[in-house]
N, C-alpha and C positions, 0 to 999 in steps of 0.2 A: 433432472431434481425439480422438482416444486419451486416455483422463486419465492414463496415465502420460505420453504425450509431452507432453501439458499442464502436467504436473506440470514434467518433467523440462527445457522452455523456458522456466516460467515462475522455476524456481530457476537458469537459464543467465543471462536478463535479469537478474535481483536479487543475482545472483553480484558483488562486489564486484571480485576478480580478475580478468574477463572481458575489461574495456574495457581494462585497462592489460597486460594478457598480448598483446593485438592491436596497441596502442602499440607495447610491445616489441618484439614481431615486426618490425613496418611500421618500426620503426628500425633493425633489424638488416641488412634485405631492401636497406633504402634507402643504407645505408653499405657491401654487397657491391655494387651497384648504381652508384656514385657510385666507386667505387675502382676496378671495373671499366673506368670510363669513364674514368680517369686511367691507367690501363696503357695506352689504346689508344691515346695520343697524337692524340686528336680535338680538346682544350681548346686553342682559339687561342690562341697566344704572347700576343696584346695583351691580354686577360683578366689573365697571370700580371703580366709589364711594366708593364702600365697599373695593378698596384696592387688590380685587382677582386676577386681571389682572392690567396689568401697565397703569397707568393714568397720567404720565407725560408727556412733549411736544416733538415735532419732534428735537429736538436735542439731550437731553434727548434720544429718541429713538434710533436714529443713534448713538450716543456710545456705548448704550447697544449692538448696532447688531455686533458693529464694532468691541466691546471687544469680542463678544461670536466667531466672525467669524477670528481675528487673533491669538487667543489665542489657538485655536484648530485645524489651521493648523499651530501652530508653533509646540504643542505638539505633531501634528501626525508625522512631520519629525523629532523632539527630538525623541521621541520614538521608532522609527522604525528606525532611524539611530542607536540608542544604540545595537536592536535587533540584526540587520545585523551582527553589531560586536561581540556578543555574537552567534551566530551563526556559524559565522568562525572559532572561537574559538571552538565549538559543532566540527562541521566537521571537524577539526584537529584531534579530540579525536575518533570520532564515525564512521567517514567517510561520505564524500561528498553527496552520493546517499539518505542519511539521510533526508536531507535538505527539501526535497520530502513532508514527514513528516511534517515537519514544515510549507510549505507552504501550504498544502491542508486543515490545522488547523484550525477548522471554529472559533476557540475563536480568533484567529488572524487575520481573514477575517472579524468577526462581529465588532472588534476594528477598525480598520482602517474604516470600510464604517460605526460607528456610529461617526467619527471624522469627517471623510469626509462629511457626508451627514450633518452632524450640521453648516460645513461649507455652502455648497452650501445652505442650509436653511436661513443660516442668509443671506447672500446677496442676495438671489430672496427676500427675505423679505423687506431688508435696502433699494431696487430700488422702493420698493413704498409708502415710506415715504415721505410725502411731509410737508412744513411748510406753514405759512398764506401765504406768499407773493406767493406761489403755487398754492395754494387751498389745506388747512389742511386737510390732512388724516393722522392718524397716527392707525395703522391695531393694537388693543389692544387686540385682542386675539391672533393673528404670535407673539408679543412679547410677552406674555404669555408661547406660544410653546417654542417660543427660548431658556427661562430660563430654562423652564422643561428639555429640552434637555442639553443645559451647563450641571446642576445638570446630567446628567445621563452619560455624558461624563467622568465628575468625578469619577462617580460609573462604569464606562468601564476600566479607566485609573489604579483605584486601584485593577479592577480585572484581565486587562493584566498584570501588573507587577506580581503578585500570578502564574497567568499561565503559563507565558511565565521562571518563574525560576521552576516552577516544572518541567515546559516541555525541558529545558536542564539538567537535571538530568538524569545521563547514568540510574537508574533504570527504572527509567521513560520512555525512550526510550525505554530500551531493552521487559518492557511491553507491548507499543506499538507496538514494531514489531511484538512479539509472537504471538498478537491477529491479527494482520494480516495477520503471517503466519499460527495459526489456523482456520481462515476463507477458505484461501488460500485451505487449507487440506480440510475444509467441503466443500466447492465448487468442490474440486475434484472428493470425493469419496459420489458419488449420490446414492449408496444402490443399483444397480443394478450388477445383476450376468454377469460379464464379458464374452464376447465369447471368443474363442479363435481362434488366425488369422489363415489366410492359410497357408499351409506349403511354404516354399520357391519354389518349385517346380512350385508352382500356377504362380510365377512372371515371369516366364523364355518366354521369347519373348517379354517382356513388351515393349510399348511404354514411350521413356521419354520423359517427357514436362521440360521444362527448363524455367525461369522466369529472364524476363533483371530486375526487381526491384532489389532494395538494403535495408539493414535496417532488424530489429528485426521483428521476429512475433509475433504481440502483440495479435490479438484478431485473432479467428478463430470458424467462422459459422458452427462448423460439419455436425448438422441437415439437413441446406441449402444443401450442398456439396453431403451429402449422397443422399440425394433426388431426384441431378441432376444426379448424376451417375448412380441413381435405369432408374432413365427417359433416360436415353443416353445406357443401359445394357452395363456398365462399369462396373470393379473394381476400384477404385485409390487407390495407395498407396502412402500419403506422407513422403518425405524423412525428412520435418522439423514438429517441434511442436511450440507453442509457447514458445515465451523466443531462439527461434533457429535464427542464423543471416542468412537472404535468402542473396546470392551471386549472382550481375549480371548475366548470362548468364550459371548460376550451374542447377545442375538438382536439382526438387523441389519436382517431382512426376512420379511415374510408373505407367499407366495404361493399363489393361487387357481389349481385347475387341474390337470394331468396330475401325479399323485407321481412320476412315473419320472421326470421333467424335472428332480426338485431339483438334482441336478450339474449338471446345464446352466446352471439359473437360476445358483446359487454360484460358479460359473465366470464367468458373464455378470458378476456383481456384482464379482465380484472385478479384472474385466478394466476394468469401466465405472468404477471408483474407485481412488485416489491416497491413501495417509494419509499423514501426515508428522507430526513430534515438537513443531510448533506451526500456531496458526491463522495464514491467510491472509486477505488482505481482496477477493482478487481473485473469487472465488464465494460469497464470505462477506459478506454485508451487516450481520449485525450487530455482528460484529468492526470493521468501517471505523469503526460508531458507537461501539462499545468501545473507543477506541483514541482517538478524543475525547474521550469521558467522562471516561477516566486524567487528561486533563490538567486537566481541571476539577476530579474528585475530589484530586487531588493538592494542587493550588492551594488546596485549601480545608481541609488538614490541618493540623496546630496550628504545626508546625515552618518551614512554608511560611508558611500565612495571607494568601494572594496573591487575595481577592474579586474581584479586576478580571478576574483570569485567566478566574476561572469564570462570569461573568458574560459574555465574549468566546466562552466555549464555548459556552455556552446561546445566545447569539444565531446563533451556527453551526448548533444542532440546530435552531433555528427556521428555518432559512431551508432546510434539506433537509424540513424537513415542510411549507412552501409550496410545493417541487417538487414534491410530491406531491400536491396540489392537482390533483383533477383527474382521478390515474393509476391505473390498478385494479394492486392487485398481485398477481403469478401466485399460482393457487390450488396449483402444484404438480401438476396431472393431466395427463399424457399422452395420450393416444388413436391409433392405430390404428383404420383404416375405422373410425371411429365407435365405438369401444368402447377403454374405459379401460385402458392396460394399465400402467399407471406410475404410483402417486403418492409423490410427497416431500412430505415433512411441508413447510409453506410457511412464509414471515415474513409476519405478518400483520400489520396497524395497530397493534394494542392493543401486541403484545410488540416492534416496534419502539419506540415510545413509553415502553415502560417502560422500556427499556436506552437510552433517553435522557436519559430523567428521575428515575427512582427512586433511582440511587445516589448523585448532584449532591443529590439531595433529603435525601436519610440522610445525608448529611455537612455540607448546610448548616445545622443547628440552630442555632438561635441567632444566625444570620446574615441580619436584616432584608431585605438588597440583594440578598442571593441570591435568597430566595426570593420576593422583589417581583417579582426579572428575570423569574424562572421565570413567575408568572402573564402578567406582558409580555408575553414570547414567546409565551403560550398563548392570549392575547387576539387577538395581531397574528394566527395559525394560524387563529383561530375567524372572523374576520373574513372568509376566504376560503373555510373550508371548509363544504363543502354537506351531505356527507354524515350520515344521522344517526347511524350507529353509530361515525363516526370523532369526530363532536360528542360522544356519550357518552366517550368515551373522553378528549375534551380536559377535559372536566366534571369525572372522576373523578378525574385529576391535579391540578386544581386546588382540589378538594375534599380530595386529601393534602398540598397544599402548607399550606393554611387549617388544617388538624388539626396539620402541624408549628408552624405560627407560635404557634399559641394555646396548644400545649406547651413553647416550649422559647424564644420571643420576651418578656423580662423590660419593657420599656418599652410602657407603651398607647398610646403616639402612634405607635409603630412597627408595633403590631397592628393600631390604625386603622388604617393608611396601608395594611395588606395587605387589609387587609375591606375599606377601598372598590376596592381594585385588582379583588377578585373581584366584587365589584357591578357594575363596569365590564365584566368580563370576561362575568359572565352577560346582561348589554344586549346584548354585542355578541353574543352566542352566539343570543340572542332574534330579533336582528334581521337574521340570514341565514336566506334563505330554504330552507329543506329541499328537498333531490333529489328528483327523480323516482323514483317506484318501481321504473323501469328500473335507475336510477344506485347504488339503494342496496341492491336486488340483487346487483347485479353485482362488490359489493366486500364482499357477506358470506363 
């Protein structure tokens, strides 16, 4: 899919207004249809006379519709005002970037749509009611629909209160964000054997392509860009990847091949990339990780001081690393006809683990419980990770935790406990058989 269209589709799916707008439009259409059915006089008399539908006069109909309209719009305003206040408090504890998860939540959108859709439905039906002096017309079926929608709004209100109360719970937020991270990891690892990038000498004398745009690279249509590069007989090395910030006038790519195709390559890169004002987790694996890390870092701040939340975050990070066991991360190289034509900076295992643990460790100085938990998680991952390069990464982070503990932990007993966990980590790592040469080379 073209990067611009992909960005448009992604923005539409995450837009808070789209689902409520569709529900409001559906409410208006439903009101018009039911009023027209009432005008056609096809409603069986026994439904009205038997009390299944509204059987009162025009004044009562207007009162009923007015009550439905005023109550639904009032409840919508009050409920969402309280919600914004609750989310503001949650953002202070878990981070403002996580508000996107609340904004794109379908339960919140459906509740707002139901309340506003019922309000618009009642208004449309209300304008069709006529008294005796205006030419009597009472839309019995539409009034019955308004009553049902009002009961539906009551049910949605009960659901919404419980839904929001659960969503601002920190453990629920951590689960949601960790699920985003798991999906991002699954999307990034397509199971295809990675290709080795060309040597550095391959790019000697390459033409530099600059970009005058600015913003975060949100979407990259790598397949189309590789096709365009092959058609132009060039090889492109992008200097940015999804999540990188593009600075105006800064180099964005190197091109090896015909210099006369530089303008075509520049246009191909612009068509295959979509920029925005903020990072997204759809194509940006590290950002999905950093969202979860932000919750842990804020929990360790002096104003909050909640190590239990940080421990919960660390557990999810360890689970993600276990998901990566035996999975080859993409090398960022795309080839056509056996020739590499596009190289994108990859997300490697080293960088991913750094993004997971560096900031948490740096903010956990003097917190033995958090430092010990990091080592426990590294031990659990080391128990199943066989690739030597990845084992070296885990060992490096365990040593960093030990150094931090020796520098900041004042209690000798706590420090001794940390050192014992480090010893257990080393024993676990030594007991795991190393991968064969092919497996190790594939992950390099």
